[in-house]
Predicted model as a PDB file, atoms N, CA, C, CB and O in Angstrom, pLDDT in the B-factor column:
MODEL        1                                                                  
ATOM      1  N   UNK A   1       7.620  16.419  -3.722  1.00 55.00           N  
ATOM      2  CA  UNK A   1       8.378  15.194  -3.716  1.00 55.00           C  
ATOM      3  C   UNK A   1       9.645  15.420  -4.546  1.00 55.00           C  
ATOM      4  CB  UNK A   1       7.532  14.005  -4.267  1.00 55.00           C  
ATOM      5  O   UNK A   1       9.574  16.001  -5.629  1.00 55.00           O  
ATOM      6  N   UNK A   2      10.799  14.969  -4.054  1.00 65.00           N  
ATOM      7  CA  UNK A   2      12.041  15.114  -4.820  1.00 65.00           C  
ATOM      8  C   UNK A   2      11.964  14.354  -6.138  1.00 65.00           C  
ATOM      9  CB  UNK A   2      13.239  14.621  -3.999  1.00 65.00           C  
ATOM     10  O   UNK A   2      11.267  13.345  -6.242  1.00 65.00           O  
ATOM     11  N   UNK A   3      12.680  14.842  -7.136  1.00 73.00           N  
ATOM     12  CA  UNK A   3      12.663  14.237  -8.467  1.00 73.00           C  
ATOM     13  C   UNK A   3      13.247  12.827  -8.497  1.00 73.00           C  
ATOM     14  CB  UNK A   3      13.420  15.108  -9.428  1.00 73.00           C  
ATOM     15  O   UNK A   3      12.868  12.026  -9.352  1.00 73.00           O  
ATOM     16  N   UNK A   4      14.160  12.510  -7.582  1.00 75.00           N  
ATOM     17  CA  UNK A   4      14.820  11.207  -7.619  1.00 75.00           C  
ATOM     18  C   UNK A   4      14.050  10.112  -6.884  1.00 75.00           C  
ATOM     19  CB  UNK A   4      16.193  11.326  -7.031  1.00 75.00           C  
ATOM     20  O   UNK A   4      14.516   8.974  -6.810  1.00 75.00           O  
ATOM     21  N   UNK A   5      12.876  10.441  -6.340  1.00 73.00           N  
ATOM     22  CA  UNK A   5      12.059   9.455  -5.632  1.00 73.00           C  
ATOM     23  C   UNK A   5      10.958   8.972  -6.562  1.00 73.00           C  
ATOM     24  CB  UNK A   5      11.457  10.054  -4.324  1.00 73.00           C  
ATOM     25  O   UNK A   5      10.182   9.782  -7.069  1.00 73.00           O  
ATOM     26  N   UNK A   6      10.872   7.653  -6.798  1.00 79.00           N  
ATOM     27  CA  UNK A   6       9.806   7.159  -7.679  1.00 79.00           C  
ATOM     28  C   UNK A   6       8.444   7.270  -7.002  1.00 79.00           C  
ATOM     29  CB  UNK A   6      10.075   5.699  -8.085  1.00 79.00           C  
ATOM     30  O   UNK A   6       8.358   7.207  -5.776  1.00 79.00           O  
ATOM     31  N   UNK A   7       7.381   7.433  -7.784  1.00 75.00           N  
ATOM     32  CA  UNK A   7       6.040   7.506  -7.183  1.00 75.00           C  
ATOM     33  C   UNK A   7       5.658   6.170  -6.559  1.00 75.00           C  
ATOM     34  CB  UNK A   7       4.989   7.917  -8.240  1.00 75.00           C  
ATOM     35  O   UNK A   7       6.120   5.115  -6.995  1.00 75.00           O  
ATOM     36  N   UNK A   8       4.824   6.224  -5.553  1.00 73.00           N  
ATOM     37  CA  UNK A   8       4.372   5.006  -4.880  1.00 73.00           C  
ATOM     38  C   UNK A   8       3.214   4.355  -5.611  1.00 73.00           C  
ATOM     39  CB  UNK A   8       3.967   5.314  -3.453  1.00 73.00           C  
ATOM     40  O   UNK A   8       2.776   4.823  -6.661  1.00 73.00           O  
ATOM     41  N   UNK A   9       2.728   3.263  -5.032  1.00 75.00           N  
ATOM     42  CA  UNK A   9       1.595   2.538  -5.605  1.00 75.00           C  
ATOM     43  C   UNK A   9       0.311   3.338  -5.436  1.00 75.00           C  
ATOM     44  CB  UNK A   9       1.450   1.152  -4.952  1.00 75.00           C  
ATOM     45  O   UNK A   9       0.170   4.119  -4.494  1.00 75.00           O  
ATOM     46  N   UNK A  10      -0.625   3.133  -6.361  1.00 79.00           N  
ATOM     47  CA  UNK A  10      -1.973   3.669  -6.212  1.00 79.00           C  
ATOM     48  C   UNK A  10      -2.654   2.896  -5.090  1.00 79.00           C  
ATOM     49  CB  UNK A  10      -2.789   3.570  -7.554  1.00 79.00           C  
ATOM     50  O   UNK A  10      -2.503   1.677  -5.007  1.00 79.00           O  
ATOM     51  N   UNK A  11      -3.386   3.568  -4.242  1.00 79.00           N  
ATOM     52  CA  UNK A  11      -4.139   2.920  -3.160  1.00 79.00           C  
ATOM     53  C   UNK A  11      -5.580   2.753  -3.630  1.00 79.00           C  
ATOM     54  CB  UNK A  11      -4.069   3.758  -1.821  1.00 79.00           C  
ATOM     55  O   UNK A  11      -6.333   3.726  -3.679  1.00 79.00           O  
ATOM     56  N   UNK A  12      -5.961   1.549  -3.968  1.00 81.00           N  
ATOM     57  CA  UNK A  12      -7.293   1.232  -4.472  1.00 81.00           C  
ATOM     58  C   UNK A  12      -7.920   0.174  -3.582  1.00 81.00           C  
ATOM     59  CB  UNK A  12      -7.236   0.748  -5.946  1.00 81.00           C  
ATOM     60  O   UNK A  12      -7.213  -0.438  -2.781  1.00 81.00           O  
ATOM     61  N   UNK A  13      -9.233  -0.066  -3.693  1.00 82.00           N  
ATOM     62  CA  UNK A  13      -9.881  -1.076  -2.843  1.00 82.00           C  
ATOM     63  C   UNK A  13      -9.325  -2.492  -3.018  1.00 82.00           C  
ATOM     64  CB  UNK A  13     -11.354  -1.093  -3.128  1.00 82.00           C  
ATOM     65  O   UNK A  13      -9.561  -3.346  -2.164  1.00 82.00           O  
ATOM     66  N   UNK A  14      -8.596  -2.759  -4.098  1.00 85.00           N  
ATOM     67  CA  UNK A  14      -8.018  -4.102  -4.259  1.00 85.00           C  
ATOM     68  C   UNK A  14      -6.525  -4.136  -3.899  1.00 85.00           C  
ATOM     69  CB  UNK A  14      -8.211  -4.586  -5.703  1.00 85.00           C  
ATOM     70  O   UNK A  14      -5.844  -5.125  -4.172  1.00 85.00           O  
ATOM     71  N   UNK A  15      -6.021  -3.063  -3.289  1.00 86.00           N  
ATOM     72  CA  UNK A  15      -4.606  -3.010  -2.896  1.00 86.00           C  
ATOM     73  C   UNK A  15      -4.364  -3.958  -1.712  1.00 86.00           C  
ATOM     74  CB  UNK A  15      -4.186  -1.548  -2.523  1.00 86.00           C  
ATOM     75  O   UNK A  15      -5.204  -4.033  -0.816  1.00 86.00           O  
ATOM     76  N   UNK A  16      -3.239  -4.680  -1.688  1.00 89.00           N  
ATOM     77  CA  UNK A  16      -3.001  -5.668  -0.620  1.00 89.00           C  
ATOM     78  C   UNK A  16      -2.845  -5.073   0.776  1.00 89.00           C  
ATOM     79  CB  UNK A  16      -1.777  -6.455  -0.941  1.00 89.00           C  
ATOM     80  O   UNK A  16      -2.971  -5.804   1.759  1.00 89.00           O  
ATOM     81  N   UNK A  17      -2.574  -3.768   0.901  1.00 89.00           N  
ATOM     82  CA  UNK A  17      -2.423  -3.172   2.232  1.00 89.00           C  
ATOM     83  C   UNK A  17      -3.744  -2.665   2.814  1.00 89.00           C  
ATOM     84  CB  UNK A  17      -1.432  -2.030   2.169  1.00 89.00           C  
ATOM     85  O   UNK A  17      -3.754  -2.111   3.913  1.00 89.00           O  
ATOM     86  N   UNK A  18      -4.844  -2.842   2.106  1.00 92.00           N  
ATOM     87  CA  UNK A  18      -6.157  -2.407   2.591  1.00 92.00           C  
ATOM     88  C   UNK A  18      -6.548  -3.212   3.820  1.00 92.00           C  
ATOM     89  CB  UNK A  18      -7.230  -2.554   1.485  1.00 92.00           C  
ATOM     90  O   UNK A  18      -6.527  -4.443   3.795  1.00 92.00           O  
ATOM     91  N   UNK A  19      -6.903  -2.522   4.892  1.00 94.00           N  
ATOM     92  CA  UNK A  19      -7.310  -3.190   6.135  1.00 94.00           C  
ATOM     93  C   UNK A  19      -8.792  -3.008   6.459  1.00 94.00           C  
ATOM     94  CB  UNK A  19      -6.481  -2.671   7.284  1.00 94.00           C  
ATOM     95  O   UNK A  19      -9.378  -3.824   7.170  1.00 94.00           O  
ATOM     96  N   UNK A  20      -9.389  -1.953   5.946  1.00 95.00           N  
ATOM     97  CA  UNK A  20     -10.815  -1.689   6.213  1.00 95.00           C  
ATOM     98  C   UNK A  20     -11.408  -1.005   4.985  1.00 95.00           C  
ATOM     99  CB  UNK A  20     -11.010  -0.796   7.506  1.00 95.00           C  
ATOM    100  O   UNK A  20     -10.794  -0.115   4.397  1.00 95.00           O  
ATOM    101  N   UNK A  21     -12.615  -1.436   4.608  1.00 95.00           N  
ATOM    102  CA  UNK A  21     -13.301  -0.836   3.461  1.00 95.00           C  
ATOM    103  C   UNK A  21     -14.792  -0.838   3.758  1.00 95.00           C  
ATOM    104  CB  UNK A  21     -12.986  -1.609   2.127  1.00 95.00           C  
ATOM    105  O   UNK A  21     -15.365  -1.872   4.102  1.00 95.00           O  
ATOM    106  N   UNK A  22     -15.411   0.321   3.624  1.00 96.00           N  
ATOM    107  CA  UNK A  22     -16.841   0.452   3.893  1.00 96.00           C  
ATOM    108  C   UNK A  22     -17.435   1.419   2.875  1.00 96.00           C  
ATOM    109  CB  UNK A  22     -17.103   0.944   5.357  1.00 96.00           C  
ATOM    110  O   UNK A  22     -16.851   2.463   2.585  1.00 96.00           O  
ATOM    111  N   UNK A  23     -18.595   1.065   2.337  1.00 96.00           N  
ATOM    112  CA  UNK A  23     -19.308   1.930   1.393  1.00 96.00           C  
ATOM    113  C   UNK A  23     -20.723   2.121   1.914  1.00 96.00           C  
ATOM    114  CB  UNK A  23     -19.315   1.324  -0.058  1.00 96.00           C  
ATOM    115  O   UNK A  23     -21.379   1.161   2.317  1.00 96.00           O  
ATOM    116  N   UNK A  24     -21.190   3.360   1.904  1.00 96.00           N  
ATOM    117  CA  UNK A  24     -22.575   3.610   2.304  1.00 96.00           C  
ATOM    118  C   UNK A  24     -23.201   4.595   1.320  1.00 96.00           C  
ATOM    119  CB  UNK A  24     -22.651   4.160   3.766  1.00 96.00           C  
ATOM    120  O   UNK A  24     -22.557   5.536   0.856  1.00 96.00           O  
ATOM    121  N   UNK A  25     -24.466   4.351   1.019  1.00 94.00           N  
ATOM    122  CA  UNK A  25     -25.245   5.208   0.132  1.00 94.00           C  
ATOM    123  C   UNK A  25     -26.431   5.730   0.906  1.00 94.00           C  
ATOM    124  CB  UNK A  25     -25.702   4.447  -1.147  1.00 94.00           C  
ATOM    125  O   UNK A  25     -27.251   4.948   1.387  1.00 94.00           O  
ATOM    126  N   UNK A  26     -26.535   7.032   1.033  1.00 91.00           N  
ATOM    127  CA  UNK A  26     -27.652   7.670   1.715  1.00 91.00           C  
ATOM    128  C   UNK A  26     -28.593   8.209   0.640  1.00 91.00           C  
ATOM    129  CB  UNK A  26     -27.165   8.815   2.684  1.00 91.00           C  
ATOM    130  O   UNK A  26     -28.301   9.224   0.009  1.00 91.00           O  
ATOM    131  N   UNK A  27     -29.712   7.536   0.434  1.00 86.00           N  
ATOM    132  CA  UNK A  27     -30.650   7.948  -0.615  1.00 86.00           C  
ATOM    133  C   UNK A  27     -31.381   9.244  -0.282  1.00 86.00           C  
ATOM    134  CB  UNK A  27     -31.659   6.852  -0.858  1.00 86.00           C  
ATOM    135  O   UNK A  27     -31.836   9.944  -1.186  1.00 86.00           O  
ATOM    136  N   UNK A  28     -31.500   9.569   0.996  1.00 86.00           N  
ATOM    137  CA  UNK A  28     -32.160  10.819   1.371  1.00 86.00           C  
ATOM    138  C   UNK A  28     -31.342  12.030   0.931  1.00 86.00           C  
ATOM    139  CB  UNK A  28     -32.393  10.864   2.883  1.00 86.00           C  
ATOM    140  O   UNK A  28     -31.885  13.002   0.406  1.00 86.00           O  
ATOM    141  N   UNK A  29     -30.009  11.955   1.155  1.00 83.00           N  
ATOM    142  CA  UNK A  29     -29.161  13.086   0.807  1.00 83.00           C  
ATOM    143  C   UNK A  29     -28.475  12.898  -0.543  1.00 83.00           C  
ATOM    144  CB  UNK A  29     -28.123  13.302   1.883  1.00 83.00           C  
ATOM    145  O   UNK A  29     -27.894  13.844  -1.074  1.00 83.00           O  
ATOM    146  N   UNK A  30     -28.533  11.709  -1.094  1.00 83.00           N  
ATOM    147  CA  UNK A  30     -27.929  11.429  -2.389  1.00 83.00           C  
ATOM    148  C   UNK A  30     -26.412  11.387  -2.357  1.00 83.00           C  
ATOM    149  CB  UNK A  30     -28.369  12.449  -3.375  1.00 83.00           C  
ATOM    150  O   UNK A  30     -25.757  11.745  -3.337  1.00 83.00           O  
ATOM    151  N   UNK A  31     -25.846  10.950  -1.229  1.00 92.00           N  
ATOM    152  CA  UNK A  31     -24.396  10.899  -1.109  1.00 92.00           C  
ATOM    153  C   UNK A  31     -23.893   9.463  -1.009  1.00 92.00           C  
ATOM    154  CB  UNK A  31     -23.942  11.697   0.103  1.00 92.00           C  
ATOM    155  O   UNK A  31     -24.517   8.603  -0.386  1.00 92.00           O  
ATOM    156  N   UNK A  32     -22.759   9.235  -1.637  1.00 95.00           N  
ATOM    157  CA  UNK A  32     -22.055   7.965  -1.564  1.00 95.00           C  
ATOM    158  C   UNK A  32     -20.758   8.223  -0.812  1.00 95.00           C  
ATOM    159  CB  UNK A  32     -21.788   7.358  -2.994  1.00 95.00           C  
ATOM    160  O   UNK A  32     -19.987   9.108  -1.182  1.00 95.00           O  
ATOM    161  N   UNK A  33     -20.519   7.454   0.242  1.00 96.00           N  
ATOM    162  CA  UNK A  33     -19.325   7.633   1.066  1.00 96.00           C  
ATOM    163  C   UNK A  33     -18.541   6.333   1.083  1.00 96.00           C  
ATOM    164  CB  UNK A  33     -19.698   8.073   2.512  1.00 96.00           C  
ATOM    165  O   UNK A  33     -19.090   5.269   1.370  1.00 96.00           O  
ATOM    166  N   UNK A  34     -17.247   6.424   0.772  1.00 96.00           N  
ATOM    167  CA  UNK A  34     -16.338   5.285   0.870  1.00 96.00           C  
ATOM    168  C   UNK A  34     -15.309   5.602   1.944  1.00 96.00           C  
ATOM    169  CB  UNK A  34     -15.647   4.977  -0.506  1.00 96.00           C  
ATOM    170  O   UNK A  34     -14.727   6.687   1.961  1.00 96.00           O  
ATOM    171  N   UNK A  35     -15.090   4.639   2.846  1.00 96.00           N  
ATOM    172  CA  UNK A  35     -14.081   4.788   3.900  1.00 96.00           C  
ATOM    173  C   UNK A  35     -13.095   3.639   3.768  1.00 96.00           C  
ATOM    174  CB  UNK A  35     -14.734   4.811   5.332  1.00 96.00           C  
ATOM    175  O   UNK A  35     -13.482   2.472   3.716  1.00 96.00           O  
ATOM    176  N   UNK A  36     -11.818   3.986   3.715  1.00 96.00           N  
ATOM    177  CA  UNK A  36     -10.775   2.969   3.580  1.00 96.00           C  
ATOM    178  C   UNK A  36      -9.645   3.272   4.557  1.00 96.00           C  
ATOM    179  CB  UNK A  36     -10.238   2.910   2.119  1.00 96.00           C  
ATOM    180  O   UNK A  36      -9.356   4.432   4.853  1.00 96.00           O  
ATOM    181  N   UNK A  37      -9.012   2.213   5.053  1.00 96.00           N  
ATOM    182  CA  UNK A  37      -7.818   2.346   5.878  1.00 96.00           C  
ATOM    183  C   UNK A  37      -6.772   1.400   5.310  1.00 96.00           C  
ATOM    184  CB  UNK A  37      -8.116   2.035   7.393  1.00 96.00           C  
ATOM    185  O   UNK A  37      -7.021   0.209   5.126  1.00 96.00           O  
ATOM    186  N   UNK A  38      -5.590   1.960   5.036  1.00 94.00           N  
ATOM    187  CA  UNK A  38      -4.484   1.191   4.491  1.00 94.00           C  
ATOM    188  C   UNK A  38      -3.365   1.105   5.515  1.00 94.00           C  
ATOM    189  CB  UNK A  38      -3.974   1.815   3.182  1.00 94.00           C  
ATOM    190  O   UNK A  38      -3.104   2.073   6.230  1.00 94.00           O  
ATOM    191  N   UNK A  39      -2.705  -0.037   5.593  1.00 93.00           N  
ATOM    192  CA  UNK A  39      -1.504  -0.211   6.409  1.00 93.00           C  
ATOM    193  C   UNK A  39      -0.336   0.253   5.553  1.00 93.00           C  
ATOM    194  CB  UNK A  39      -1.320  -1.716   6.891  1.00 93.00           C  
ATOM    195  O   UNK A  39      -0.015  -0.382   4.548  1.00 93.00           O  
ATOM    196  N   UNK A  40       0.306   1.357   5.940  1.00 86.00           N  
ATOM    197  CA  UNK A  40       1.348   1.962   5.121  1.00 86.00           C  
ATOM    198  C   UNK A  40       2.721   1.415   5.500  1.00 86.00           C  
ATOM    199  CB  UNK A  40       1.325   3.488   5.267  1.00 86.00           C  
ATOM    200  O   UNK A  40       3.497   1.017   4.631  1.00 86.00           O  
ATOM    201  N   UNK A  41       3.016   1.397   6.780  1.00 84.00           N  
ATOM    202  CA  UNK A  41       4.297   0.898   7.292  1.00 84.00           C  
ATOM    203  C   UNK A  41       4.052   0.434   8.721  1.00 84.00           C  
ATOM    204  CB  UNK A  41       5.435   2.005   7.227  1.00 84.00           C  
ATOM    205  O   UNK A  41       2.945   0.568   9.242  1.00 84.00           O  
ATOM    206  N   UNK A  42       5.069  -0.102   9.343  1.00 87.00           N  
ATOM    207  CA  UNK A  42       4.923  -0.601  10.715  1.00 87.00           C  
ATOM    208  C   UNK A  42       4.397   0.501  11.640  1.00 87.00           C  
ATOM    209  CB  UNK A  42       6.275  -1.137  11.240  1.00 87.00           C  
ATOM    210  O   UNK A  42       5.068   1.508  11.864  1.00 87.00           O  
ATOM    211  N   UNK A  43       3.195   0.299  12.168  1.00 87.00           N  
ATOM    212  CA  UNK A  43       2.587   1.273  13.068  1.00 87.00           C  
ATOM    213  C   UNK A  43       2.002   2.499  12.390  1.00 87.00           C  
ATOM    214  CB  UNK A  43       3.584   1.710  14.048  1.00 87.00           C  
ATOM    215  O   UNK A  43       1.568   3.426  13.074  1.00 87.00           O  
ATOM    216  N   UNK A  44       1.979   2.528  11.075  1.00 93.00           N  
ATOM    217  CA  UNK A  44       1.456   3.696  10.359  1.00 93.00           C  
ATOM    218  C   UNK A  44       0.330   3.274   9.432  1.00 93.00           C  
ATOM    219  CB  UNK A  44       2.573   4.400   9.559  1.00 93.00           C  
ATOM    220  O   UNK A  44       0.407   2.250   8.754  1.00 93.00           O  
ATOM    221  N   UNK A  45      -0.731   4.098   9.419  1.00 95.00           N  
ATOM    222  CA  UNK A  45      -1.895   3.827   8.580  1.00 95.00           C  
ATOM    223  C   UNK A  45      -2.315   5.091   7.849  1.00 95.00           C  
ATOM    224  CB  UNK A  45      -3.062   3.279   9.422  1.00 95.00           C  
ATOM    225  O   UNK A  45      -2.002   6.207   8.264  1.00 95.00           O  
ATOM    226  N   UNK A  46      -3.025   4.889   6.760  1.00 94.00           N  
ATOM    227  CA  UNK A  46      -3.575   5.991   5.980  1.00 94.00           C  
ATOM    228  C   UNK A  46      -5.080   5.803   5.877  1.00 94.00           C  
ATOM    229  CB  UNK A  46      -2.922   6.068   4.564  1.00 94.00           C  
ATOM    230  O   UNK A  46      -5.547   4.786   5.364  1.00 94.00           O  
ATOM    231  N   UNK A  47      -5.846   6.781   6.364  1.00 96.00           N  
ATOM    232  CA  UNK A  47      -7.302   6.748   6.264  1.00 96.00           C  
ATOM    233  C   UNK A  47      -7.753   7.615   5.102  1.00 96.00           C  
ATOM    234  CB  UNK A  47      -7.959   7.219   7.579  1.00 96.00           C  
ATOM    235  O   UNK A  47      -7.259   8.727   4.915  1.00 96.00           O  
ATOM    236  N   UNK A  48      -8.700   7.096   4.319  1.00 95.00           N  
ATOM    237  CA  UNK A  48      -9.230   7.834   3.169  1.00 95.00           C  
ATOM    238  C   UNK A  48     -10.752   7.849   3.277  1.00 95.00           C  
ATOM    239  CB  UNK A  48      -8.764   7.190   1.807  1.00 95.00           C  
ATOM    240  O   UNK A  48     -11.385   6.794   3.314  1.00 95.00           O  
ATOM    241  N   UNK A  49     -11.332   9.029   3.327  1.00 96.00           N  
ATOM    242  CA  UNK A  49     -12.783   9.204   3.285  1.00 96.00           C  
ATOM    243  C   UNK A  49     -13.110   9.946   2.000  1.00 96.00           C  
ATOM    244  CB  UNK A  49     -13.318   9.982   4.550  1.00 96.00           C  
ATOM    245  O   UNK A  49     -12.632  11.056   1.765  1.00 96.00           O  
ATOM    246  N   UNK A  50     -13.931   9.314   1.176  1.00 95.00           N  
ATOM    247  CA  UNK A  50     -14.261   9.887  -0.125  1.00 95.00           C  
ATOM    248  C   UNK A  50     -15.783  10.006  -0.220  1.00 95.00           C  
ATOM    249  CB  UNK A  50     -13.685   9.014  -1.299  1.00 95.00           C  
ATOM    250  O   UNK A  50     -16.498   9.011  -0.102  1.00 95.00           O  
ATOM    251  N   UNK A  51     -16.270  11.229  -0.433  1.00 96.00           N  
ATOM    252  CA  UNK A  51     -17.709  11.492  -0.518  1.00 96.00           C  
ATOM    253  C   UNK A  51     -18.045  12.007  -1.907  1.00 96.00           C  
ATOM    254  CB  UNK A  51     -18.157  12.510   0.566  1.00 96.00           C  
ATOM    255  O   UNK A  51     -17.353  12.873  -2.442  1.00 96.00           O  
ATOM    256  N   UNK A  52     -19.118  11.466  -2.491  1.00 94.00           N  
ATOM    257  CA  UNK A  52     -19.585  11.904  -3.817  1.00 94.00           C  
ATOM    258  C   UNK A  52     -21.050  12.280  -3.737  1.00 94.00           C  
ATOM    259  CB  UNK A  52     -19.369  10.794  -4.885  1.00 94.00           C  
ATOM    260  O   UNK A  52     -21.842  11.662  -3.025  1.00 94.00           O  
ATOM    261  N   UNK A  53     -21.382  13.311  -4.490  1.00 92.00           N  
ATOM    262  CA  UNK A  53     -22.764  13.779  -4.579  1.00 92.00           C  
ATOM    263  C   UNK A  53     -23.028  14.153  -6.026  1.00 92.00           C  
ATOM    264  CB  UNK A  53     -23.032  14.994  -3.617  1.00 92.00           C  
ATOM    265  O   UNK A  53     -22.268  14.920  -6.617  1.00 92.00           O  
ATOM    266  N   UNK A  54     -24.097  13.618  -6.604  1.00 86.00           N  
ATOM    267  CA  UNK A  54     -24.474  13.942  -7.973  1.00 86.00           C  
ATOM    268  C   UNK A  54     -25.891  14.492  -7.953  1.00 86.00           C  
ATOM    269  CB  UNK A  54     -24.365  12.695  -8.909  1.00 86.00           C  
ATOM    270  O   UNK A  54     -26.780  13.909  -7.333  1.00 86.00           O  
ATOM    271  N   UNK A  55     -26.098  15.613  -8.631  1.00 84.00           N  
ATOM    272  CA  UNK A  55     -27.411  16.249  -8.689  1.00 84.00           C  
ATOM    273  C   UNK A  55     -28.342  15.389  -9.544  1.00 84.00           C  
ATOM    274  CB  UNK A  55     -27.307  17.697  -9.262  1.00 84.00           C  
ATOM    275  O   UNK A  55     -27.990  15.041 -10.672  1.00 84.00           O  
ATOM    276  N   UNK A  56     -29.503  15.046  -9.037  1.00 80.00           N  
ATOM    277  CA  UNK A  56     -30.412  14.151  -9.746  1.00 80.00           C  
ATOM    278  C   UNK A  56     -31.031  14.807 -10.989  1.00 80.00           C  
ATOM    279  CB  UNK A  56     -31.514  13.691  -8.807  1.00 80.00           C  
ATOM    280  O   UNK A  56     -31.303  14.115 -11.970  1.00 80.00           O  
ATOM    281  N   UNK A  57     -31.256  16.115 -10.966  1.00 87.00           N  
ATOM    282  CA  UNK A  57     -31.850  16.783 -12.117  1.00 87.00           C  
ATOM    283  C   UNK A  57     -30.809  17.101 -13.191  1.00 87.00           C  
ATOM    284  CB  UNK A  57     -32.546  18.060 -11.675  1.00 87.00           C  
ATOM    285  O   UNK A  57     -31.138  17.208 -14.373  1.00 87.00           O  
ATOM    286  N   UNK A  58     -29.556  17.251 -12.771  1.00 89.00           N  
ATOM    287  CA  UNK A  58     -28.487  17.563 -13.711  1.00 89.00           C  
ATOM    288  C   UNK A  58     -27.295  16.652 -13.424  1.00 89.00           C  
ATOM    289  CB  UNK A  58     -28.077  19.065 -13.616  1.00 89.00           C  
ATOM    290  O   UNK A  58     -26.431  17.022 -12.630  1.00 89.00           O  
ATOM    291  N   UNK A  59     -27.220  15.472 -14.043  1.00 82.00           N  
ATOM    292  CA  UNK A  59     -26.153  14.530 -13.746  1.00 82.00           C  
ATOM    293  C   UNK A  59     -24.758  15.037 -14.109  1.00 82.00           C  
ATOM    294  CB  UNK A  59     -26.411  13.254 -14.462  1.00 82.00           C  
ATOM    295  O   UNK A  59     -23.760  14.418 -13.740  1.00 82.00           O  
ATOM    296  N   UNK A  60     -24.680  16.160 -14.829  1.00 90.00           N  
ATOM    297  CA  UNK A  60     -23.380  16.758 -15.138  1.00 90.00           C  
ATOM    298  C   UNK A  60     -22.837  17.566 -13.958  1.00 90.00           C  
ATOM    299  CB  UNK A  60     -23.492  17.652 -16.375  1.00 90.00           C  
ATOM    300  O   UNK A  60     -21.675  17.973 -13.951  1.00 90.00           O  
ATOM    301  N   UNK A  61     -23.699  17.791 -12.962  1.00 91.00           N  
ATOM    302  CA  UNK A  61     -23.317  18.555 -11.789  1.00 91.00           C  
ATOM    303  C   UNK A  61     -22.995  17.589 -10.655  1.00 91.00           C  
ATOM    304  CB  UNK A  61     -24.439  19.544 -11.376  1.00 91.00           C  
ATOM    305  O   UNK A  61     -23.875  16.879 -10.170  1.00 91.00           O  
ATOM    306  N   UNK A  62     -21.744  17.564 -10.238  1.00 92.00           N  
ATOM    307  CA  UNK A  62     -21.324  16.633  -9.200  1.00 92.00           C  
ATOM    308  C   UNK A  62     -20.275  17.277  -8.298  1.00 92.00           C  
ATOM    309  CB  UNK A  62     -20.774  15.343  -9.825  1.00 92.00           C  
ATOM    310  O   UNK A  62     -19.597  18.229  -8.686  1.00 92.00           O  
ATOM    311  N   UNK A  63     -20.160  16.740  -7.096  1.00 94.00           N  
ATOM    312  CA  UNK A  63     -19.188  17.212  -6.122  1.00 94.00           C  
ATOM    313  C   UNK A  63     -18.477  16.000  -5.543  1.00 94.00           C  
ATOM    314  CB  UNK A  63     -19.867  18.060  -5.001  1.00 94.00           C  
ATOM    315  O   UNK A  63     -19.102  14.976  -5.268  1.00 94.00           O  
ATOM    316  N   UNK A  64     -17.159  16.121  -5.358  1.00 95.00           N  
ATOM    317  CA  UNK A  64     -16.395  15.070  -4.701  1.00 95.00           C  
ATOM    318  C   UNK A  64     -15.531  15.711  -3.619  1.00 95.00           C  
ATOM    319  CB  UNK A  64     -15.521  14.278  -5.726  1.00 95.00           C  
ATOM    320  O   UNK A  64     -15.010  16.813  -3.784  1.00 95.00           O  
ATOM    321  N   UNK A  65     -15.396  14.994  -2.517  1.00 97.00           N  
ATOM    322  CA  UNK A  65     -14.513  15.453  -1.436  1.00 97.00           C  
ATOM    323  C   UNK A  65     -13.715  14.255  -0.960  1.00 97.00           C  
ATOM    324  CB  UNK A  65     -15.326  16.103  -0.250  1.00 97.00           C  
ATOM    325  O   UNK A  65     -14.282  13.206  -0.655  1.00 97.00           O  
ATOM    326  N   UNK A  66     -12.402  14.408  -0.896  1.00 96.00           N  
ATOM    327  CA  UNK A  66     -11.535  13.352  -0.410  1.00 96.00           C  
ATOM    328  C   UNK A  66     -10.731  13.894   0.768  1.00 96.00           C  
ATOM    329  CB  UNK A  66     -10.600  12.826  -1.539  1.00 96.00           C  
ATOM    330  O   UNK A  66     -10.078  14.932   0.662  1.00 96.00           O  
ATOM    331  N   UNK A  67     -10.787  13.180   1.886  1.00 97.00           N  
ATOM    332  CA  UNK A  67     -10.047  13.559   3.076  1.00 97.00           C  
ATOM    333  C   UNK A  67      -9.057  12.447   3.396  1.00 97.00           C  
ATOM    334  CB  UNK A  67     -11.004  13.828   4.277  1.00 97.00           C  
ATOM    335  O   UNK A  67      -9.448  11.293   3.572  1.00 97.00           O  
ATOM    336  N   UNK A  68      -7.768  12.796   3.471  1.00 95.00           N  
ATOM    337  CA  UNK A  68      -6.718  11.843   3.823  1.00 95.00           C  
ATOM    338  C   UNK A  68      -6.273  12.124   5.251  1.00 95.00           C  
ATOM    339  CB  UNK A  68      -5.512  11.931   2.832  1.00 95.00           C  
ATOM    340  O   UNK A  68      -6.128  13.280   5.649  1.00 95.00           O  
ATOM    341  N   UNK A  69      -6.057  11.064   6.016  1.00 96.00           N  
ATOM    342  CA  UNK A  69      -5.636  11.218   7.393  1.00 96.00           C  
ATOM    343  C   UNK A  69      -4.536  10.208   7.697  1.00 96.00           C  
ATOM    344  CB  UNK A  69      -6.829  11.045   8.357  1.00 96.00           C  
ATOM    345  O   UNK A  69      -4.704   9.008   7.476  1.00 96.00           O  
ATOM    346  N   UNK A  70      -3.422  10.698   8.202  1.00 94.00           N  
ATOM    347  CA  UNK A  70      -2.296   9.837   8.553  1.00 94.00           C  
ATOM    348  C   UNK A  70      -2.363   9.496  10.040  1.00 94.00           C  
ATOM    349  CB  UNK A  70      -0.944  10.521   8.207  1.00 94.00           C  
ATOM    350  O   UNK A  70      -2.589  10.371  10.875  1.00 94.00           O  
ATOM    351  N   UNK A  71      -2.168   8.232  10.359  1.00 93.00           N  
ATOM    352  CA  UNK A  71      -2.144   7.758  11.737  1.00 93.00           C  
ATOM    353  C   UNK A  71      -0.752   7.205  12.037  1.00 93.00           C  
ATOM    354  CB  UNK A  71      -3.244   6.676  11.980  1.00 93.00           C  
ATOM    355  O   UNK A  71      -0.186   6.456  11.242  1.00 93.00           O  
ATOM    356  N   UNK A  72      -0.211   7.582  13.193  1.00 90.00           N  
ATOM    357  CA  UNK A  72       1.090   7.041  13.616  1.00 90.00           C  
ATOM    358  C   UNK A  72       2.207   7.760  12.965  1.00 90.00           C  
ATOM    359  CB  UNK A  72       1.196   5.576  13.310  1.00 90.00           C  
ATOM    360  O   UNK A  72       3.371   7.438  13.204  1.00 90.00           O  
TER     361      UNK A  72                                                      
ENDMDL                                                                          
END                                                                             
């Protein structure tokens, strides 16, 4: 990003451009998945899939994966 461009807003579940929000917890696999879609601009959207996994025997051991997808 160029130095003269200010950073944009943080995209959080309480952001006004949020159009879809879904959370699912799979107890069999121990994964928490959050899916969000934000309206970025006219005809453009940003999809965010965030997956978390924490080891039950060692809570200090965790994995996170975030996938961003641009539409339009």
